[in-house]
C-alpha positions as CSV (number, residue, x, y, z in Angstrom):
1,X,-39.3,-8.1,-39.6
2,X,-39.4,-9.3,-36.0
3,X,-42.6,-10.4,-34.4
4,X,-44.2,-8.4,-31.5
5,X,-43.4,-11.2,-29.2
6,X,-39.7,-11.2,-30.1
7,X,-39.7,-7.5,-29.6
8,X,-41.2,-7.8,-26.2
9,X,-39.0,-10.6,-25.0
10,X,-35.7,-9.1,-26.3
11,X,-33.3,-8.3,-23.4
12,X,-32.7,-4.5,-23.0
13,X,-29.2,-3.4,-22.9
14,X,-27.6,-2.9,-19.5
15,X,-27.7,0.6,-18.2
16,X,-25.6,2.0,-15.4
17,X,-27.8,3.5,-12.7
18,X,-26.7,5.9,-10.0
19,X,-27.1,3.0,-7.5
20,X,-24.7,0.9,-9.5
21,X,-22.2,3.7,-10.2
22,X,-21.8,4.9,-6.7
23,X,-20.0,1.9,-5.2
24,X,-17.6,1.9,-8.2
25,X,-17.0,5.6,-7.8
26,X,-16.3,5.3,-4.0
27,X,-13.9,2.5,-4.6
28,X,-12.0,4.5,-7.3
29,X,-11.9,7.5,-4.9
30,X,-10.6,5.4,-2.0
31,X,-8.0,3.8,-4.3
32,X,-6.9,7.1,-5.9
33,X,-4.2,7.9,-3.2
34,X,-2.6,4.5,-3.9
35,X,-2.8,4.9,-7.6
36,X,-1.4,8.4,-7.7
37,X,1.3,8.2,-4.9
38,X,2.5,4.6,-5.4
39,X,1.4,3.0,-8.7
40,X,2.1,6.0,-10.8
41,X,5.7,6.5,-9.6
42,X,6.4,2.8,-9.9
43,X,5.0,2.7,-13.4
44,X,6.9,5.8,-14.4
45,X,10.2,4.3,-13.1
46,X,9.7,1.1,-15.2
47,X,8.6,3.1,-18.2
48,X,11.7,5.3,-18.1
49,X,13.9,2.3,-17.6
50,X,12.4,0.7,-20.7
51,X,12.8,3.9,-22.7
52,X,16.6,3.8,-22.0
53,X,17.0,5.9,-18.9
54,X,19.6,4.9,-16.3
55,X,18.5,3.6,-12.9
56,X,19.5,6.9,-11.4
57,X,17.6,9.0,-13.9
58,X,14.5,6.8,-13.8
59,X,14.5,7.1,-10.0
60,X,14.9,10.8,-10.0
61,X,12.3,11.5,-12.7
62,X,9.7,9.1,-11.2
63,X,10.0,11.0,-7.9
64,X,8.8,14.2,-9.3
65,X,5.0,13.5,-8.8
66,X,5.3,12.3,-5.3
67,X,7.7,15.2,-4.4
68,X,5.4,17.8,-5.9
69,X,2.4,16.3,-4.0
70,X,4.3,16.2,-0.8
71,X,5.4,19.9,-1.0
72,X,2.0,21.1,-2.3
73,X,0.2,19.3,0.6
74,X,2.6,20.7,3.1
75,X,2.1,24.3,1.7
76,X,-1.6,24.2,1.0
77,X,-2.9,22.0,3.8
78,X,0.0,22.3,6.2
79,X,-0.2,18.5,6.3
80,X,2.3,15.9,5.2
81,X,1.0,13.6,2.3
82,X,2.4,10.3,3.9
83,X,2.2,8.0,0.9
84,X,3.9,10.6,-1.4
85,X,6.5,11.4,1.2
86,X,7.2,7.6,1.7
87,X,7.8,7.2,-2.1
88,X,10.1,10.2,-2.1
89,X,12.1,8.7,0.9
90,X,12.3,5.3,-0.8
91,X,13.5,6.8,-4.0
92,X,16.1,9.1,-2.1
93,X,17.6,6.0,-0.3
94,X,17.7,4.1,-3.6
95,X,19.4,7.0,-5.3
96,X,22.1,7.4,-2.6
97,X,22.8,3.6,-2.7
98,X,23.0,3.8,-6.4
99,X,26.0,6.1,-6.0
100,X,27.8,3.3,-4.1
101,X,29.6,0.8,-6.3
102,X,32.4,-1.7,-6.0
103,X,31.3,-3.5,-2.9
104,X,29.0,-6.5,-3.7
105,X,28.1,-7.0,0.0
106,X,26.9,-3.4,0.3
107,X,24.9,-3.7,-2.9
108,X,23.2,-6.8,-1.3
109,X,21.8,-4.4,1.3
110,X,20.2,-2.0,-1.3
111,X,16.8,-3.7,-1.5
112,X,16.8,-4.2,2.2
113,X,17.7,-0.7,3.0
114,X,14.7,0.4,0.9
115,X,12.3,-2.0,2.7
116,X,13.7,-0.9,6.1
117,X,12.6,2.7,5.4
118,X,9.1,1.5,4.5
119,X,9.0,-0.7,7.5
120,X,10.2,2.0,9.8
121,X,7.5,4.4,8.5
122,X,4.8,1.7,9.0
123,X,6.0,0.9,12.5
124,X,6.3,4.6,13.5
125,X,2.9,5.6,12.2
126,X,1.4,2.5,14.0
127,X,3.0,3.4,17.4
128,X,1.8,7.0,16.9
129,X,-1.8,5.7,16.5
130,X,-2.0,6.9,12.9
131,X,-1.3,3.7,10.9
132,X,-0.4,4.5,7.3
133,X,-1.2,1.1,6.0
134,X,-5.0,1.8,6.8
135,X,-5.2,4.0,3.7
136,X,-4.2,0.9,1.6
137,X,-6.4,-1.6,3.6
138,X,-9.6,0.4,3.6
139,X,-10.5,0.0,-0.1
140,X,-10.1,-3.8,0.1
141,X,-12.3,-4.1,3.2
142,X,-15.0,-1.6,2.3
143,X,-15.1,-2.5,-1.5
144,X,-16.5,0.9,-2.3
145,X,-19.8,0.1,-0.5
146,X,-21.4,3.1,1.1
147,X,-22.5,1.1,4.3
148,X,-19.1,-0.5,4.8
149,X,-17.3,2.8,4.2
150,X,-19.5,4.7,6.7
151,X,-18.9,1.7,9.1
152,X,-15.1,2.0,8.7
153,X,-15.2,5.8,9.4
154,X,-17.4,5.3,12.6
155,X,-15.3,2.5,13.8
156,X,-12.0,4.2,13.1
157,X,-13.2,7.3,14.9
158,X,-14.9,5.8,17.9
159,X,-13.9,2.2,18.4
160,X,-10.8,1.4,20.5
161,X,-10.9,-2.3,19.3
162,X,-11.0,-1.3,15.7
163,X,-8.2,1.2,16.1
164,X,-6.1,-1.5,17.9
165,X,-6.7,-3.9,15.0
166,X,-5.6,-1.1,12.5
167,X,-2.4,-0.5,14.5
168,X,-1.6,-4.2,14.8
169,X,-1.9,-4.6,11.1
170,X,0.6,-1.8,10.3
171,X,2.9,-2.8,13.2
172,X,3.2,-6.5,12.0
173,X,4.2,-5.3,8.5
174,X,6.5,-2.7,9.9
175,X,8.1,-5.2,12.3
176,X,8.4,-7.9,9.4
177,X,10.2,-5.5,7.1
178,X,12.6,-4.2,9.8
179,X,13.4,-7.8,10.9
180,X,14.0,-8.8,7.3
181,X,16.4,-5.9,6.9
182,X,18.3,-6.9,10.1
183,X,18.6,-10.5,9.1
184,X,19.8,-9.6,5.6
185,X,22.3,-7.1,6.9
186,X,23.9,-9.9,9.2
187,X,23.8,-12.3,6.3
188,X,25.4,-9.9,3.9
189,X,28.6,-9.8,5.9
190,X,28.6,-13.4,7.3
191,X,27.3,-15.5,4.5
192,X,29.1,-16.0,1.1
193,X,27.9,-13.5,-1.5
194,X,26.8,-16.3,-3.9
195,X,24.6,-17.8,-1.3
196,X,23.1,-14.6,-0.1
197,X,22.0,-13.6,-3.5
198,X,19.4,-16.3,-3.6
199,X,19.0,-16.5,0.2
200,X,18.0,-12.9,0.3
201,X,15.1,-13.6,-2.0
202,X,14.0,-16.4,0.1
203,X,14.1,-14.4,3.2
204,X,12.0,-11.6,1.6
205,X,9.3,-14.1,0.4
206,X,9.3,-15.8,3.8
207,X,8.9,-12.5,5.6
208,X,6.1,-11.3,3.3
209,X,4.2,-14.6,3.7
210,X,4.5,-14.5,7.5
211,X,3.4,-10.9,7.7
212,X,0.5,-11.6,5.4
213,X,-0.7,-14.5,7.6
214,X,-0.2,-12.8,11.0
215,X,-1.6,-9.4,10.0
216,X,-4.5,-11.1,8.5
217,X,-5.2,-13.1,11.6
218,X,-4.8,-10.3,14.1
219,X,-5.7,-7.4,11.9
220,X,-7.8,-8.0,8.9
221,X,-10.2,-10.7,10.2
222,X,-11.3,-8.7,13.3
223,X,-11.7,-5.5,11.3
224,X,-13.8,-7.4,8.6
225,X,-16.1,-8.7,11.3
226,X,-16.4,-5.3,13.0
227,X,-17.2,-3.6,9.8
228,X,-19.8,-6.2,8.7
229,X,-21.5,-6.0,12.2
230,X,-21.5,-2.2,12.2
231,X,-22.9,-1.9,8.6
232,X,-25.6,-4.5,9.5
233,X,-26.6,-2.8,12.6
234,X,-27.0,0.5,10.9
235,X,-28.9,-1.0,8.1
236,X,-31.3,-2.7,10.5
237,X,-32.0,0.7,12.2
């Protein structure tokens, strides 16, 4: 039998409280579009490939969920589901390129063609003042915290400086992807195929690293500072 002292000092099991659950729920909710519209189709593609489906079949079947969400959103809300539509477009380009065979130089452009579609969408939405990448960036900057989430919403709606940072972030990634595509296209028809096979991968990695560094410097860092300042100012009041 345990002594009263031992009973009194024994640690009680951790219990989730509403205060601890709320940030996690907010984070999950903010990540849901990325999970459903991007992660799920990608996971479905690789699962179908592992199950023995052809590349064409895996791409086609993994497009079902984003295609249904795109159509449903357009009919129900009269609004385009941007992430779902992007996945459908990317898969459509992959399917069309998958029908092309016999030209190794053309096949070198396949991955680049896909990235160019993504880059073009990022760039166009940034130039229109509705940067698509904000949907993916928001969960990482707010981390599901109510104060930071509210700060993001206020800044995005009413701060020109914050909106410019959002636009710069998407524009950098869109420009990087399109530039990578253009350089790869030139290389595919001017550089030996054997060289371009590994050079294309190097080009992609360099483009991603540069985009990450530049977008972080002119987009993420200013946005983080503005969110922190806005959340602190609201809390103090």
